[in-house]
N, CA, C and O atoms as a CHARMM CRD file, in Angstrom:
* protein
*
  332
    1    1 UNK  N    -21.22000  87.68600 -15.96800 PROA 1      0.00000
    2    1 UNK  CA   -22.23300  87.60000 -16.34300 PROA 1      0.00000
    3    1 UNK  C    -22.98600  86.20900 -16.40600 PROA 1      0.00000
    4    1 UNK  O    -22.55500  85.14500 -16.84900 PROA 1      0.00000
    5    2 UNK  N    -24.57200  86.56800 -15.69200 PROA 2      0.00000
    6    2 UNK  CA   -24.91300  85.04400 -15.48000 PROA 2      0.00000
    7    2 UNK  C    -25.69500  84.98100 -17.08500 PROA 2      0.00000
    8    2 UNK  O    -26.15100  85.90300 -17.76100 PROA 2      0.00000
    9    3 UNK  N    -25.64400  83.79900 -17.30200 PROA 3      0.00000
   10    3 UNK  CA   -26.06700  83.04500 -18.39900 PROA 3      0.00000
   11    3 UNK  C    -27.60000  83.03800 -18.83700 PROA 3      0.00000
   12    3 UNK  O    -28.26100  83.32600 -17.83900 PROA 3      0.00000
   13    4 UNK  N    -28.17800  82.88600 -19.61200 PROA 4      0.00000
   14    4 UNK  CA   -29.59800  82.55000 -19.77500 PROA 4      0.00000
   15    4 UNK  C    -30.18700  81.66900 -19.83800 PROA 4      0.00000
   16    4 UNK  O    -29.70700  80.85400 -20.62600 PROA 4      0.00000
   17    5 UNK  N    -31.50300  81.22000 -19.14500 PROA 5      0.00000
   18    5 UNK  CA   -31.88300  79.82100 -19.21300 PROA 5      0.00000
   19    5 UNK  C    -31.54300  78.97000 -20.58100 PROA 5      0.00000
   20    5 UNK  O    -31.02100  77.85600 -20.59300 PROA 5      0.00000
   21    6 UNK  N    -31.85100  79.54500 -21.44500 PROA 6      0.00000
   22    6 UNK  CA   -32.08700  79.08000 -22.93000 PROA 6      0.00000
   23    6 UNK  C    -30.52000  78.54000 -23.06400 PROA 6      0.00000
   24    6 UNK  O    -30.17200  77.36700 -22.93200 PROA 6      0.00000
   25    7 UNK  N    -29.69100  79.62600 -23.34600 PROA 7      0.00000
   26    7 UNK  CA   -28.23900  79.43800 -23.37300 PROA 7      0.00000
   27    7 UNK  C    -27.60300  78.34000 -22.52000 PROA 7      0.00000
   28    7 UNK  O    -26.53400  77.83500 -22.86300 PROA 7      0.00000
   29    8 UNK  N    -28.13400  78.03200 -21.60800 PROA 8      0.00000
   30    8 UNK  CA   -27.48200  77.03800 -20.51300 PROA 8      0.00000
   31    8 UNK  C    -28.19400  75.64800 -20.78000 PROA 8      0.00000
   32    8 UNK  O    -27.72400  74.60800 -20.31800 PROA 8      0.00000
   33    9 UNK  N    -29.20200  75.66800 -21.44900 PROA 9      0.00000
   34    9 UNK  CA   -30.22200  74.47100 -21.59600 PROA 9      0.00000
   35    9 UNK  C    -29.65100  74.11000 -23.16600 PROA 9      0.00000
   36    9 UNK  O    -29.55400  72.92700 -23.49100 PROA 9      0.00000
   37   10 UNK  N    -29.31700  75.09000 -24.02700 PROA 10     0.00000
   38   10 UNK  CA   -28.35200  74.71500 -25.49000 PROA 10     0.00000
   39   10 UNK  C    -27.02500  73.60600 -25.27700 PROA 10     0.00000
   40   10 UNK  O    -26.67800  72.48500 -25.65000 PROA 10     0.00000
   41   11 UNK  N    -26.66000  74.47600 -24.61200 PROA 11     0.00000
   42   11 UNK  CA   -24.91600  73.80100 -24.06000 PROA 11     0.00000
   43   11 UNK  C    -25.22700  72.86300 -23.44100 PROA 11     0.00000
   44   11 UNK  O    -24.58200  71.93000 -23.92100 PROA 11     0.00000
   45   12 UNK  N    -25.94400  72.44600 -22.50400 PROA 12     0.00000
   46   12 UNK  CA   -25.94100  71.13000 -21.84200 PROA 12     0.00000
   47   12 UNK  C    -26.57600  70.42400 -22.68200 PROA 12     0.00000
   48   12 UNK  O    -26.08100  69.29900 -22.75000 PROA 12     0.00000
   49   13 UNK  N    -27.58400  70.59300 -23.46100 PROA 13     0.00000
   50   13 UNK  CA   -28.02200  69.37600 -24.93400 PROA 13     0.00000
   51   13 UNK  C    -27.18600  69.29800 -25.43500 PROA 13     0.00000
   52   13 UNK  O    -26.74800  68.14900 -25.36500 PROA 13     0.00000
   53   14 UNK  N    -26.41500  70.13800 -26.16800 PROA 14     0.00000
   54   14 UNK  CA   -25.04900  69.66400 -26.97000 PROA 14     0.00000
   55   14 UNK  C    -24.28500  68.86400 -26.34300 PROA 14     0.00000
   56   14 UNK  O    -24.01200  67.75500 -26.80300 PROA 14     0.00000
   57   15 UNK  N    -23.77700  69.34800 -25.07900 PROA 15     0.00000
   58   15 UNK  CA   -23.09100  68.26000 -24.36600 PROA 15     0.00000
   59   15 UNK  C    -23.17400  66.87500 -23.93900 PROA 15     0.00000
   60   15 UNK  O    -22.23900  66.09800 -23.74300 PROA 15     0.00000
   61   16 UNK  N    -24.65000  66.63600 -23.79900 PROA 16     0.00000
   62   16 UNK  CA   -25.38600  65.72000 -23.56500 PROA 16     0.00000
   63   16 UNK  C    -25.33700  64.71500 -25.03100 PROA 16     0.00000
   64   16 UNK  O    -25.16700  63.49600 -25.05200 PROA 16     0.00000
   65   17 UNK  N    -25.50300  65.46500 -26.00400 PROA 17     0.00000
   66   17 UNK  CA   -25.99200  64.70600 -27.32800 PROA 17     0.00000
   67   17 UNK  C    -24.13500  64.33800 -27.75900 PROA 17     0.00000
   68   17 UNK  O    -23.86100  63.30000 -28.36000 PROA 17     0.00000
   69   18 UNK  N    -23.21000  65.18100 -27.41400 PROA 18     0.00000
   70   18 UNK  CA   -22.01100  64.64400 -27.85500 PROA 18     0.00000
   71   18 UNK  C    -21.38300  63.33300 -26.80300 PROA 18     0.00000
   72   18 UNK  O    -20.80800  62.29500 -27.13100 PROA 18     0.00000
   73   19 UNK  N    -21.72700  63.81900 -25.52300 PROA 19     0.00000
   74   19 UNK  CA   -20.73400  62.55000 -24.71600 PROA 19     0.00000
   75   19 UNK  C    -21.51200  61.50000 -24.93300 PROA 19     0.00000
   76   19 UNK  O    -20.94600  60.44800 -25.23100 PROA 19     0.00000
   77   20 UNK  N    -23.10200  61.52700 -24.83100 PROA 20     0.00000
   78   20 UNK  CA   -23.78800  60.15700 -24.76600 PROA 20     0.00000
   79   20 UNK  C    -24.30700  59.58500 -25.96300 PROA 20     0.00000
   80   20 UNK  O    -24.96300  58.55200 -25.82800 PROA 20     0.00000
   81   21 UNK  N    -24.14200  60.06100 -27.14000 PROA 21     0.00000
   82   21 UNK  CA   -24.30700  59.88700 -28.50200 PROA 21     0.00000
   83   21 UNK  C    -25.71200  59.81600 -28.85700 PROA 21     0.00000
   84   21 UNK  O    -26.08300  58.96100 -29.66100 PROA 21     0.00000
   85   22 UNK  N    -26.43200  60.53900 -28.39600 PROA 22     0.00000
   86   22 UNK  CA   -27.71100  60.47900 -28.93700 PROA 22     0.00000
   87   22 UNK  C    -28.06100  61.66300 -29.35100 PROA 22     0.00000
   88   22 UNK  O    -27.50600  62.67400 -28.92000 PROA 22     0.00000
   89   23 UNK  N    -29.27400  61.70400 -30.46600 PROA 23     0.00000
   90   23 UNK  CA   -29.31800  62.80500 -31.10400 PROA 23     0.00000
   91   23 UNK  C    -29.91800  63.94500 -30.53200 PROA 23     0.00000
   92   23 UNK  O    -30.69600  63.96200 -29.57800 PROA 23     0.00000
   93   24 UNK  N    -29.46900  64.95100 -31.22900 PROA 24     0.00000
   94   24 UNK  CA   -29.69000  66.54200 -30.41300 PROA 24     0.00000
   95   24 UNK  C    -31.07600  66.55700 -30.41700 PROA 24     0.00000
   96   24 UNK  O    -31.57300  66.72800 -29.30300 PROA 24     0.00000
   97   25 UNK  N    -31.97900  66.40500 -31.50800 PROA 25     0.00000
   98   25 UNK  CA   -33.18300  66.49400 -31.45400 PROA 25     0.00000
   99   25 UNK  C    -34.12300  65.67800 -30.51500 PROA 25     0.00000
  100   25 UNK  O    -35.16000  66.26700 -30.21000 PROA 25     0.00000
  101   26 UNK  N    -33.95900  64.51600 -30.03900 PROA 26     0.00000
  102   26 UNK  CA   -34.30300  63.89500 -28.97300 PROA 26     0.00000
  103   26 UNK  C    -33.76300  64.19800 -27.56600 PROA 26     0.00000
  104   26 UNK  O    -33.74300  63.44900 -26.58900 PROA 26     0.00000
  105   27 UNK  N    -33.39100  65.28700 -27.66700 PROA 27     0.00000
  106   27 UNK  CA   -33.17000  65.77200 -26.10800 PROA 27     0.00000
  107   27 UNK  C    -34.36500  66.75100 -25.72500 PROA 27     0.00000
  108   27 UNK  O    -34.69300  67.73200 -26.39300 PROA 27     0.00000
  109   28 UNK  N    -34.88000  66.38600 -24.70700 PROA 28     0.00000
  110   28 UNK  CA   -35.89700  67.42800 -24.29600 PROA 28     0.00000
  111   28 UNK  C    -35.64300  68.03600 -22.68600 PROA 28     0.00000
  112   28 UNK  O    -34.63000  67.67700 -22.08600 PROA 28     0.00000
  113   29 UNK  N    -36.44000  68.79700 -22.15900 PROA 29     0.00000
  114   29 UNK  CA   -36.18200  68.81600 -20.93600 PROA 29     0.00000
  115   29 UNK  C    -36.28400  68.11000 -19.90700 PROA 29     0.00000
  116   29 UNK  O    -35.56200  68.16200 -18.91200 PROA 29     0.00000
  117   30 UNK  N    -37.41100  67.24400 -20.14900 PROA 30     0.00000
  118   30 UNK  CA   -37.89500  65.98800 -19.34400 PROA 30     0.00000
  119   30 UNK  C    -36.67300  64.70900 -19.29400 PROA 30     0.00000
  120   30 UNK  O    -36.80600  63.71200 -18.58400 PROA 30     0.00000
  121   31 UNK  N    -35.37600  64.98000 -20.26800 PROA 31     0.00000
  122   31 UNK  CA   -34.54500  63.88700 -20.38700 PROA 31     0.00000
  123   31 UNK  C    -33.96800  63.46800 -18.71600 PROA 31     0.00000
  124   31 UNK  O    -33.45700  64.10200 -17.79200 PROA 31     0.00000
  125   32 UNK  N    -34.39800  61.97700 -18.96400 PROA 32     0.00000
  126   32 UNK  CA   -33.74300  61.50200 -17.25800 PROA 32     0.00000
  127   32 UNK  C    -32.50200  61.37800 -17.67200 PROA 32     0.00000
  128   32 UNK  O    -32.28800  61.10300 -18.85200 PROA 32     0.00000
  129   33 UNK  N    -31.55500  61.54300 -16.84800 PROA 33     0.00000
  130   33 UNK  CA   -30.28800  60.81900 -17.27900 PROA 33     0.00000
  131   33 UNK  C    -29.82400  59.56700 -16.77500 PROA 33     0.00000
  132   33 UNK  O    -28.87400  58.85300 -17.09800 PROA 33     0.00000
  133   34 UNK  N    -30.80900  59.45600 -15.81500 PROA 34     0.00000
  134   34 UNK  CA   -30.81000  57.51400 -15.39100 PROA 34     0.00000
  135   34 UNK  C    -31.21000  56.65000 -16.24800 PROA 34     0.00000
  136   34 UNK  O    -30.68100  55.55200 -16.42700 PROA 34     0.00000
  137   35 UNK  N    -32.67400  57.31800 -17.14000 PROA 35     0.00000
  138   35 UNK  CA   -33.52000  56.33500 -17.62600 PROA 35     0.00000
  139   35 UNK  C    -33.32600  56.49100 -19.11500 PROA 35     0.00000
  140   35 UNK  O    -33.44000  55.48800 -19.82000 PROA 35     0.00000
  141   36 UNK  N    -33.00400  57.81200 -19.72600 PROA 36     0.00000
  142   36 UNK  CA   -33.58700  58.09400 -21.02400 PROA 36     0.00000
  143   36 UNK  C    -31.71200  58.21800 -21.77300 PROA 36     0.00000
  144   36 UNK  O    -31.60600  58.36700 -22.99100 PROA 36     0.00000
  145   37 UNK  N    -30.52800  58.13900 -20.95900 PROA 37     0.00000
  146   37 UNK  CA   -29.40600  57.87800 -21.91800 PROA 37     0.00000
  147   37 UNK  C    -28.67700  56.73300 -21.07300 PROA 37     0.00000
  148   37 UNK  O    -29.00700  56.38400 -19.93900 PROA 37     0.00000
  149   38 UNK  N    -27.70900  56.25300 -21.77200 PROA 38     0.00000
  150   38 UNK  CA   -26.85100  55.20900 -20.82800 PROA 38     0.00000
  151   38 UNK  C    -25.70600  55.74000 -20.11900 PROA 38     0.00000
  152   38 UNK  O    -24.54100  55.68400 -20.51300 PROA 38     0.00000
  153   39 UNK  N    -26.18700  56.34000 -18.87900 PROA 39     0.00000
  154   39 UNK  CA   -25.47500  56.96500 -18.43400 PROA 39     0.00000
  155   39 UNK  C    -25.19200  56.04400 -16.93200 PROA 39     0.00000
  156   39 UNK  O    -26.06800  55.70700 -16.13500 PROA 39     0.00000
  157   40 UNK  N    -24.20100  55.85600 -16.86100 PROA 40     0.00000
  158   40 UNK  CA   -23.78000  55.25300 -15.62200 PROA 40     0.00000
  159   40 UNK  C    -23.10400  55.82000 -14.49800 PROA 40     0.00000
  160   40 UNK  O    -22.56600  56.85200 -14.89600 PROA 40     0.00000
  161   41 UNK  N    -22.80700  55.58400 -12.92200 PROA 41     0.00000
  162   41 UNK  CA   -22.68500  56.18500 -11.95400 PROA 41     0.00000
  163   41 UNK  C    -21.34200  57.40700 -12.73500 PROA 41     0.00000
  164   41 UNK  O    -21.52800  58.61400 -12.89600 PROA 41     0.00000
  165   42 UNK  N    -20.35300  56.81300 -13.01800 PROA 42     0.00000
  166   42 UNK  CA   -18.95400  57.28800 -13.53200 PROA 42     0.00000
  167   42 UNK  C    -19.25800  58.19900 -14.62300 PROA 42     0.00000
  168   42 UNK  O    -18.59000  59.23300 -14.66100 PROA 42     0.00000
  169   43 UNK  N    -20.27500  57.98100 -15.65700 PROA 43     0.00000
  170   43 UNK  CA   -20.66300  59.29000 -16.64400 PROA 43     0.00000
  171   43 UNK  C    -21.38300  60.23800 -16.16300 PROA 43     0.00000
  172   43 UNK  O    -21.15300  61.40300 -16.48600 PROA 43     0.00000
  173   44 UNK  N    -22.30800  59.93600 -15.36800 PROA 44     0.00000
  174   44 UNK  CA   -22.85500  61.02200 -14.28600 PROA 44     0.00000
  175   44 UNK  C    -21.90400  62.22500 -13.68700 PROA 44     0.00000
  176   44 UNK  O    -22.12900  63.43500 -13.70100 PROA 44     0.00000
  177   45 UNK  N    -20.53100  61.36300 -13.04500 PROA 45     0.00000
  178   45 UNK  CA   -19.72100  62.22800 -12.11500 PROA 45     0.00000
  179   45 UNK  C    -18.88400  63.19800 -13.25700 PROA 45     0.00000
  180   45 UNK  O    -18.60400  64.39200 -13.15500 PROA 45     0.00000
  181   46 UNK  N    -18.61500  62.34000 -14.27500 PROA 46     0.00000
  182   46 UNK  CA   -18.23500  63.12300 -15.40000 PROA 46     0.00000
  183   46 UNK  C    -18.80300  64.42800 -15.99600 PROA 46     0.00000
  184   46 UNK  O    -18.14500  65.31000 -16.54900 PROA 46     0.00000
  185   47 UNK  N    -20.01300  64.40500 -15.80800 PROA 47     0.00000
  186   47 UNK  CA   -21.01000  65.35200 -16.74300 PROA 47     0.00000
  187   47 UNK  C    -21.03700  66.35700 -15.92200 PROA 47     0.00000
  188   47 UNK  O    -20.97600  67.49500 -16.38700 PROA 47     0.00000
  189   48 UNK  N    -21.15100  66.10900 -14.28000 PROA 48     0.00000
  190   48 UNK  CA   -21.12100  66.78200 -13.06400 PROA 48     0.00000
  191   48 UNK  C    -19.98200  67.85900 -13.19900 PROA 48     0.00000
  192   48 UNK  O    -20.16800  69.07200 -13.29100 PROA 48     0.00000
  193   49 UNK  N    -18.68700  67.16200 -13.19500 PROA 49     0.00000
  194   49 UNK  CA   -17.39900  67.90400 -13.44300 PROA 49     0.00000
  195   49 UNK  C    -17.25700  68.87800 -14.58100 PROA 49     0.00000
  196   49 UNK  O    -16.68400  69.96800 -14.58700 PROA 49     0.00000
  197   50 UNK  N    -18.09600  68.06500 -15.83700 PROA 50     0.00000
  198   50 UNK  CA   -18.19500  68.94100 -16.88200 PROA 50     0.00000
  199   50 UNK  C    -18.92300  70.33800 -16.94200 PROA 50     0.00000
  200   50 UNK  O    -18.52000  71.40200 -17.41000 PROA 50     0.00000
  201   51 UNK  N    -19.97500  70.05600 -16.40200 PROA 51     0.00000
  202   51 UNK  CA   -21.02200  71.33400 -16.06000 PROA 51     0.00000
  203   51 UNK  C    -20.33100  72.56300 -14.97800 PROA 51     0.00000
  204   51 UNK  O    -20.51600  73.77700 -15.06900 PROA 51     0.00000
  205   52 UNK  N    -19.65700  71.97900 -14.15200 PROA 52     0.00000
  206   52 UNK  CA   -19.23700  72.71800 -12.82600 PROA 52     0.00000
  207   52 UNK  C    -18.07900  73.75900 -13.90700 PROA 52     0.00000
  208   52 UNK  O    -18.14600  74.97200 -13.71000 PROA 52     0.00000
  209   53 UNK  N    -17.24800  73.34400 -14.80500 PROA 53     0.00000
  210   53 UNK  CA   -16.39100  73.78800 -15.61500 PROA 53     0.00000
  211   53 UNK  C    -17.08900  74.28400 -16.58000 PROA 53     0.00000
  212   53 UNK  O    -16.43200  75.27600 -16.89600 PROA 53     0.00000
  213   54 UNK  N    -18.15300  74.23400 -17.37200 PROA 54     0.00000
  214   54 UNK  CA   -18.62200  75.21700 -18.22500 PROA 54     0.00000
  215   54 UNK  C    -19.39200  75.98000 -17.75600 PROA 54     0.00000
  216   54 UNK  O    -19.61000  76.88400 -18.56200 PROA 54     0.00000
  217   55 UNK  N    -20.19300  76.14900 -16.41300 PROA 55     0.00000
  218   55 UNK  CA   -20.98100  77.50100 -16.11200 PROA 55     0.00000
  219   55 UNK  C    -20.53900  77.99900 -14.71800 PROA 55     0.00000
  220   55 UNK  O    -21.26600  78.67300 -13.98900 PROA 55     0.00000
  221   56 UNK  N    -18.99900  77.51800 -14.34100 PROA 56     0.00000
  222   56 UNK  CA   -18.81800  78.14600 -13.18300 PROA 56     0.00000
  223   56 UNK  C    -19.58300  77.95800 -11.78600 PROA 56     0.00000
  224   56 UNK  O    -19.87900  78.95700 -11.13000 PROA 56     0.00000
  225   57 UNK  N    -19.87300  76.78000 -11.37600 PROA 57     0.00000
  226   57 UNK  CA   -21.08300  76.64100 -10.59200 PROA 57     0.00000
  227   57 UNK  C    -20.30400  75.46600  -9.68800 PROA 57     0.00000
  228   57 UNK  O    -19.41100  74.77100 -10.17200 PROA 57     0.00000
  229   58 UNK  N    -20.71100  75.35800  -8.48100 PROA 58     0.00000
  230   58 UNK  CA   -20.13100  74.37900  -7.61700 PROA 58     0.00000
  231   58 UNK  C    -21.36000  73.07000  -7.30900 PROA 58     0.00000
  232   58 UNK  O    -22.36100  73.30100  -6.63000 PROA 58     0.00000
  233   59 UNK  N    -21.12500  71.92300  -7.83000 PROA 59     0.00000
  234   59 UNK  CA   -22.47800  71.13600  -7.65600 PROA 59     0.00000
  235   59 UNK  C    -22.02500  70.01400  -6.24500 PROA 59     0.00000
  236   59 UNK  O    -21.12300  69.18000  -6.33000 PROA 59     0.00000
  237   60 UNK  N    -22.78400  70.21500  -5.13700 PROA 60     0.00000
  238   60 UNK  CA   -22.33800  68.95600  -4.17300 PROA 60     0.00000
  239   60 UNK  C    -22.73900  67.98700  -4.67900 PROA 60     0.00000
  240   60 UNK  O    -23.47200  68.01700  -5.66700 PROA 60     0.00000
  241   61 UNK  N    -22.24500  66.65700  -3.96600 PROA 61     0.00000
  242   61 UNK  CA   -22.32100  65.47900  -3.95200 PROA 61     0.00000
  243   61 UNK  C    -24.27700  64.72300  -3.71400 PROA 61     0.00000
  244   61 UNK  O    -25.04200  63.87700  -4.17500 PROA 61     0.00000
  245   62 UNK  N    -24.17200  65.94600  -2.53700 PROA 62     0.00000
  246   62 UNK  CA   -25.67700  65.61400  -2.53400 PROA 62     0.00000
  247   62 UNK  C    -26.78800  66.37500  -3.16400 PROA 62     0.00000
  248   62 UNK  O    -27.91400  65.88300  -3.09100 PROA 62     0.00000
  249   63 UNK  N    -26.57600  67.82100  -3.93900 PROA 63     0.00000
  250   63 UNK  CA   -27.25700  68.49400  -4.99400 PROA 63     0.00000
  251   63 UNK  C    -27.17700  67.53700  -6.23100 PROA 63     0.00000
  252   63 UNK  O    -28.17100  67.57500  -6.95600 PROA 63     0.00000
  253   64 UNK  N    -25.89200  66.45000  -6.70500 PROA 64     0.00000
  254   64 UNK  CA   -25.92600  65.96300  -7.79800 PROA 64     0.00000
  255   64 UNK  C    -26.86000  64.90100  -7.70300 PROA 64     0.00000
  256   64 UNK  O    -27.15700  64.38100  -8.77900 PROA 64     0.00000
  257   65 UNK  N    -27.43400  64.42000  -6.61100 PROA 65     0.00000
  258   65 UNK  CA   -28.06500  63.12400  -6.47800 PROA 65     0.00000
  259   65 UNK  C    -29.42000  63.66500  -7.22400 PROA 65     0.00000
  260   65 UNK  O    -29.83900  63.09200  -8.23000 PROA 65     0.00000
  261   66 UNK  N    -29.98600  64.64600  -6.74100 PROA 66     0.00000
  262   66 UNK  CA   -31.49600  65.24900  -6.82300 PROA 66     0.00000
  263   66 UNK  C    -31.68200  65.97400  -8.17400 PROA 66     0.00000
  264   66 UNK  O    -32.73600  66.51500  -8.50900 PROA 66     0.00000
  265   67 UNK  N    -30.40800  65.92700  -9.01600 PROA 67     0.00000
  266   67 UNK  CA   -30.50100  66.63500 -10.48600 PROA 67     0.00000
  267   67 UNK  C    -30.62000  65.42900 -11.51200 PROA 67     0.00000
  268   67 UNK  O    -29.64300  64.98300 -12.11500 PROA 67     0.00000
  269   68 UNK  N    -31.85900  64.96700 -11.64500 PROA 68     0.00000
  270   68 UNK  CA   -32.47800  63.56300 -12.50700 PROA 68     0.00000
  271   68 UNK  C    -32.57400  64.07200 -13.62400 PROA 68     0.00000
  272   68 UNK  O    -31.84200  63.59600 -14.49100 PROA 68     0.00000
  273   69 UNK  N    -33.51500  65.22800 -14.01000 PROA 69     0.00000
  274   69 UNK  CA   -33.34800  65.51600 -15.55300 PROA 69     0.00000
  275   69 UNK  C    -32.77700  66.63100 -16.09600 PROA 69     0.00000
  276   69 UNK  O    -32.13300  67.35100 -15.33300 PROA 69     0.00000
  277   70 UNK  N    -32.88600  66.99000 -17.46300 PROA 70     0.00000
  278   70 UNK  CA   -31.92100  67.83000 -17.58200 PROA 70     0.00000
  279   70 UNK  C    -32.63900  69.29300 -17.42200 PROA 70     0.00000
  280   70 UNK  O    -31.91000  70.28500 -17.45000 PROA 70     0.00000
  281   71 UNK  N    -33.92300  69.43700 -17.26900 PROA 71     0.00000
  282   71 UNK  CA   -34.49600  70.57000 -16.73100 PROA 71     0.00000
  283   71 UNK  C    -34.03800  70.98900 -15.35400 PROA 71     0.00000
  284   71 UNK  O    -33.58700  72.11700 -15.15400 PROA 71     0.00000
  285   72 UNK  N    -34.17400  69.92000 -14.23900 PROA 72     0.00000
  286   72 UNK  CA   -33.45200  70.23600 -13.04500 PROA 72     0.00000
  287   72 UNK  C    -32.31900  70.48700 -13.26100 PROA 72     0.00000
  288   72 UNK  O    -32.08700  71.11100 -12.22500 PROA 72     0.00000
  289   73 UNK  N    -31.06600  70.50100 -13.99500 PROA 73     0.00000
  290   73 UNK  CA   -30.21900  70.85000 -13.80300 PROA 73     0.00000
  291   73 UNK  C    -29.90700  71.87200 -14.35600 PROA 73     0.00000
  292   73 UNK  O    -28.84700  72.32200 -13.92300 PROA 73     0.00000
  293   74 UNK  N    -30.47600  72.59000 -15.32200 PROA 74     0.00000
  294   74 UNK  CA   -30.70800  73.84100 -15.92500 PROA 74     0.00000
  295   74 UNK  C    -30.78300  74.81800 -14.84800 PROA 74     0.00000
  296   74 UNK  O    -29.94200  75.60700 -14.41600 PROA 74     0.00000
  297   75 UNK  N    -32.14000  74.54900 -14.47600 PROA 75     0.00000
  298   75 UNK  CA   -32.70900  75.34300 -13.07900 PROA 75     0.00000
  299   75 UNK  C    -31.62200  75.64400 -11.98700 PROA 75     0.00000
  300   75 UNK  O    -31.40700  76.73200 -11.45300 PROA 75     0.00000
  301   76 UNK  N    -31.00800  74.50100 -11.77700 PROA 76     0.00000
  302   76 UNK  CA   -29.97900  74.53000 -11.05700 PROA 76     0.00000
  303   76 UNK  C    -28.80700  75.39700 -11.49300 PROA 76     0.00000
  304   76 UNK  O    -28.62600  76.45400 -10.89000 PROA 76     0.00000
  305   77 UNK  N    -28.16500  75.12000 -12.27700 PROA 77     0.00000
  306   77 UNK  CA   -27.11700  76.26300 -12.90600 PROA 77     0.00000
  307   77 UNK  C    -27.57500  77.78900 -12.45500 PROA 77     0.00000
  308   77 UNK  O    -26.86700  78.50900 -11.75100 PROA 77     0.00000
  309   78 UNK  N    -28.89600  78.17400 -12.98400 PROA 78     0.00000
  310   78 UNK  CA   -29.68700  79.35700 -13.35300 PROA 78     0.00000
  311   78 UNK  C    -29.52400  79.78200 -11.89400 PROA 78     0.00000
  312   78 UNK  O    -29.09700  80.93500 -11.83200 PROA 78     0.00000
  313   79 UNK  N    -29.73000  79.21100 -10.68500 PROA 79     0.00000
  314   79 UNK  CA   -29.73200  79.63900  -9.24400 PROA 79     0.00000
  315   79 UNK  C    -28.53400  79.47400  -8.55400 PROA 79     0.00000
  316   79 UNK  O    -28.46900  79.97400  -7.43100 PROA 79     0.00000
  317   80 UNK  N    -27.40800  78.77100  -9.07500 PROA 80     0.00000
  318   80 UNK  CA   -26.39400  78.73400  -8.54400 PROA 80     0.00000
  319   80 UNK  C    -25.06500  79.32800  -9.51200 PROA 80     0.00000
  320   80 UNK  O    -23.93800  79.11800  -9.06300 PROA 80     0.00000
  321   81 UNK  N    -25.15000  79.80500 -10.36500 PROA 81     0.00000
  322   81 UNK  CA   -24.21200  80.35600 -11.11200 PROA 81     0.00000
  323   81 UNK  C    -23.47000  81.55000 -10.62900 PROA 81     0.00000
  324   81 UNK  O    -24.23900  82.45700 -10.30900 PROA 81     0.00000
  325   82 UNK  N    -22.23800  81.82300 -10.48100 PROA 82     0.00000
  326   82 UNK  CA   -21.76800  83.18500 -10.27900 PROA 82     0.00000
  327   82 UNK  C    -21.26500  84.19700 -11.34100 PROA 82     0.00000
  328   82 UNK  O    -20.77500  83.85300 -12.41600 PROA 82     0.00000
  329   83 UNK  N    -21.41200  85.31300 -10.98800 PROA 83     0.00000
  330   83 UNK  CA   -21.16100  86.20300 -11.98500 PROA 83     0.00000
  331   83 UNK  C    -19.83400  86.89600 -11.92200 PROA 83     0.00000
  332   83 UNK  O    -19.52500  87.71700 -12.78500 PROA 83     0.00000
């Protein structure tokens, strides 16, 4: 069963808060992985792998490069998740 966008957003925000030690209240849909959190390329790859596991989606390297904000990532998951 496909997850609702709000549920995906909340799970992603919780994961980002925990992984990058960011206040959960400071996380917004516009959060930019490159500028708003201290994530290097390895951190980002690990986050992508975690997202794939959490939501049963496959994210190509090419697609991952275009996922810059939390909202873009949530939208991607919504359209690519398998039931």
